[in-house]
C-alpha positions in Angstrom: -42.2 42.0 -98.1 -42.1 44.5 -101.0 -45.2 45.2 -103.0 -46.3 42.6 -105.6 -44.2 42.5 -108.7 -46.3 43.8 -111.5 -46.1 41.6 -114.6 -46.9 41.9 -118.2 -48.5 39.3 -120.4 -47.1 39.8 -123.8 -48.7 37.7 -126.6 -46.8 38.3 -129.8 -46.2 38.6 -132.7 -46.6 42.3 -132.1 -50.1 43.8 -132.6 -51.0 45.5 -135.8 -50.7 49.3 -135.9 -53.6 50.9 -134.0 -54.6 47.7 -132.3 -55.2 47.6 -128.5 -52.2 46.5 -126.4 -54.6 44.8 -124.0 -55.3 41.8 -126.1 -55.6 38.7 -123.9 -56.0 36.2 -126.7 -53.1 33.8 -127.5 -52.0 34.0 -131.1 -52.2 31.0 -133.4 -49.3 28.9 -132.2 -48.5 27.8 -135.7 -47.4 31.3 -136.4 -45.1 31.7 -133.4 -42.3 29.9 -131.7 -44.5 29.4 -128.6 -45.0 31.1 -125.3 -41.9 32.3 -123.3 -42.1 33.5 -119.7 -39.4 36.0 -118.6 -39.2 37.1 -115.0 -37.5 40.4 -113.9 -38.4 42.0 -117.2 -38.9 45.7 -116.2 -35.2 46.5 -116.9 -31.8 45.1 -117.6 -31.3 41.5 -118.8 -35.0 40.6 -118.3 -36.3 43.5 -120.4 -33.7 42.9 -123.1 -34.6 39.2 -123.2 -38.3 40.0 -123.5 -37.6 42.3 -126.5 -35.3 39.9 -128.2 -37.6 36.9 -127.8 -40.6 38.9 -129.0 -38.7 40.1 -132.1 -37.8 36.4 -132.8 -41.5 35.4 -132.8 -42.0 34.1 -129.3 -45.2 35.0 -127.4 -43.7 36.6 -124.3 -45.0 36.7 -120.7 -42.9 39.2 -118.9 -43.0 39.7 -115.2 -41.5 42.5 -113.0 -42.3 44.9 -110.2 -42.4 48.4 -111.7 -45.7 49.0 -113.4 -44.7 52.2 -115.1 -41.8 50.6 -116.9 -44.0 47.6 -117.9 -46.6 50.0 -119.3 -43.9 51.4 -121.6 -42.9 47.9 -122.6 -46.6 47.1 -123.3 -46.9 50.2 -125.5 -44.0 48.9 -127.6 -44.6 45.2 -127.9 -48.3 44.7 -127.0 -48.8 43.3 -123.5 -51.3 42.8 -120.7 -50.3 43.6 -117.1 -50.6 40.9 -114.5 -49.4 40.7 -110.9 -46.4 38.7 -109.9 -44.0 38.5 -107.0 -41.5 35.6 -107.2 -41.0 35.8 -103.5 -44.7 35.1 -102.9 -45.9 31.6 -103.7 -49.5 32.7 -103.9 -48.6 35.4 -106.4 -46.6 33.0 -108.5 -49.5 30.5 -108.6 -51.9 33.2 -109.6 -49.6 34.5 -112.3 -48.9 31.1 -113.7 -52.6 30.2 -113.8 -53.0 33.0 -116.3 -50.6 31.3 -118.7 -52.4 28.4 -120.4 -49.3 27.1 -122.1 -45.6 27.7 -122.1 -42.5 26.4 -124.0 -39.7 28.6 -122.6 -39.2 29.8 -119.0 -36.4 32.4 -118.4 -35.8 32.7 -114.7 -34.1 36.0 -114.5 -35.5 37.8 -111.4 -32.9 38.2 -108.7 -30.3 40.6 -107.4 -27.8 41.5 -104.7 -28.1 43.5 -101.5 -25.0 45.3 -100.1 -21.4 44.3 -99.8 -21.2 43.4 -96.1 -18.8 40.9 -94.8 -20.1 37.6 -93.4 -19.3 39.0 -89.9 -21.5 42.1 -90.5 -24.2 40.3 -92.5 -27.8 41.4 -92.2 -30.2 38.5 -92.0 -32.8 40.5 -94.0 -30.4 41.1 -96.9 -29.5 37.4 -97.1 -33.1 36.3 -96.9 -34.1 38.8 -99.7 -31.3 37.5 -101.9 -32.2 33.8 -101.3 -35.9 34.5 -101.8 -35.5 36.3 -105.1 -32.6 34.3 -106.6 -33.3 30.8 -105.4 -36.8 30.3 -104.2 -38.2 32.6 -106.9 -36.6 30.3 -109.5 -37.9 27.2 -107.7 -41.4 28.5 -107.4 -41.7 29.6 -111.1 -40.2 26.3 -112.3 -42.4 24.2 -110.1 -45.5 26.0 -111.2 -44.8 25.9 -114.9 -43.1 22.5 -115.2 -46.3 20.5 -116.2 -47.0 23.0 -119.0 -43.4 23.0 -120.1 -43.6 19.2 -120.4 -46.9 19.4 -122.2 -45.4 21.6 -124.8 -43.3 18.7 -126.0 -40.3 20.9 -126.4 -39.8 22.8 -123.1 -36.8 24.9 -122.1 -35.8 26.3 -118.7 -33.2 29.0 -118.8 -31.8 30.2 -115.4 -29.8 33.4 -115.5 -27.3 32.9 -112.7 -23.9 34.6 -112.5 -20.2 33.9 -112.4 -20.9 34.4 -108.6 -22.5 30.9 -108.9 -19.0 29.3 -109.1 -16.7 32.1 -107.7 -16.6 34.0 -104.4 -15.2 37.3 -103.3 -15.0 39.4 -100.1 -18.2 41.2 -99.3 -20.2 38.9 -101.6 -21.0 36.1 -99.2 -24.8 36.5 -99.4 -25.0 36.9 -103.1 -22.5 34.2 -104.0 -24.2 31.8 -101.6 -27.5 32.5 -103.3 -26.1 32.2 -106.8 -24.2 29.0 -105.9 -27.6 27.6 -104.8 -29.3 28.7 -107.9 -26.6 27.1 -110.1 -27.1 23.9 -108.1 -30.8 24.1 -108.8 -30.0 24.3 -112.6 -27.6 21.3 -112.4 -30.1 19.3 -110.4 -33.0 20.0 -112.8 -30.8 18.9 -115.7 -30.4 15.5 -114.1 -34.0 15.2 -112.8 -35.5 16.1 -116.2 -33.3 13.7 -118.2 -35.4 11.8 -120.6 -38.2 14.4 -120.6 -38.8 16.9 -123.4 -37.4 19.8 -121.4 -34.0 21.3 -121.8 -32.1 23.3 -119.1 -29.6 26.0 -119.6 -27.6 28.0 -117.0 -26.4 31.4 -118.3 -23.7 32.9 -116.0 -22.8 36.5 -116.9 -20.0 38.5 -115.5 -20.1 42.3 -115.3 -23.2 43.6 -117.0 -24.0 47.3 -116.8 -27.6 47.4 -115.7 -29.3 48.6 -112.5 -27.7 45.6 -110.6 -25.1 47.7 -108.8 -27.5 50.6 -108.2 -29.8 48.2 -106.3 -26.9 46.5 -104.5 -25.7 49.9 -103.3 -29.3 51.0 -102.3 -29.7 53.7 -104.9 -26.2 55.1 -104.8 -25.8 55.7 -108.6 -22.3 57.3 -108.3 -20.9 54.3 -106.4 -22.6 52.0 -108.9 -21.0 53.9 -111.8 -17.5 53.4 -110.4 -17.9 49.6 -110.6 -17.6 49.8 -114.4 -15.2 52.7 -114.6 -12.3 52.2 -117.0 -13.7 49.1 -118.7 -16.4 48.1 -121.1 -18.9 45.8 -119.4 -21.4 43.7 -121.1 -24.8 45.2 -122.0 -28.1 43.5 -121.2 -28.6 42.8 -124.9 -25.4 40.7 -124.9 -26.9 38.3 -122.4 -30.3 38.3 -124.1 -28.5 37.2 -127.3 -27.1 34.2 -125.3 -30.6 33.3 -124.2 -32.0 33.5 -127.7 -29.1 31.4 -129.1 -29.5 28.7 -126.5 -33.3 28.3 -126.9 -33.2 28.3 -130.7 -30.7 25.4 -131.0 -32.2 22.2 -132.5 -34.4 20.4 -130.1 -31.9 17.6 -129.5 -29.2 20.1 -128.5 -29.0 21.1 -124.8 -26.6 24.0 -124.1 -25.9 23.2 -120.4 -24.0 26.3 -119.4 -22.9 29.6 -121.0 -20.3 31.7 -119.1 -20.2 35.1 -120.7 -17.9 38.0 -119.6 -16.5 41.2 -121.0 -13.2 40.8 -122.8 -11.6 42.9 -120.0 -12.8 40.5 -117.3 -11.5 37.0 -116.5 -13.1 36.4 -113.1 -15.1 38.0 -110.3 -12.1 39.9 -109.0 -9.9 40.0 -112.2 -10.7 43.0 -114.4 -8.1 44.7 -116.7 -7.9 48.3 -117.7 -7.8 48.9 -121.5 -4.4 48.2 -123.1 -2.5 51.5 -123.9 -2.4 50.6 -127.6 -6.1 50.3 -127.7 -6.5 53.6 -126.0 -4.3 55.1 -128.6 -6.3 53.8 -131.5 -9.6 54.6 -129.9 -10.8 51.0 -129.4 -11.1 51.1 -125.7 -14.4 52.3 -124.0 
């Protein structure tokens, strides 16, 4: 098991200039949109989501593994570091016990390991993907569900992937995990019907983050080639989708958002820029 995910407890609006970033006091809820928990927030979609929600007036609780990156986030938006590992139920329980109230939960932690075929699959890679993508989401949701209900206007956002409804060679472990995570989202939507909790599944296509670097075990050059010749989404594009979904009127449930680059139409269908666009400088 990897070391505990480090987390940041971010209570916003942002602190005044010169104030200590280690303020553990919740702000006056009348001045904010409520507390939002974001997992996997040290980089990529999670970090972008934490920033966007904080700027929009949410009190953000952001969890991730890498303490150095979280410290930099803390310096910018005023946070307190906590410990969290979504693959460890005791860590999840400890983390959630530090959050007295919550209105929004963004389950973003996850990732892929390798591109092995099913015939060459490593059990450890499949277990890692299932633990982080599926059980991590289940653990965080289960632990915070009573507080989400108590808020009177809860919202669970699960960042899945188009891999949650598509498959491709070499992606068996990841697509299996994301299919399961998408099933959790659909099941929650039914089970919470009639309760003051909304559920949204956000399924991005290609997003240029550290996703491919992690999948290829640190091979940055191989990861770079994944996006070569096209313009992928940025993490902020997905964060905008999260913000839009959770700021709809309370009676509006955005069940699913599928968001891809213009040049992508499926997991294995990516187009190079049109020659005319290259000529006029519109292509990446």
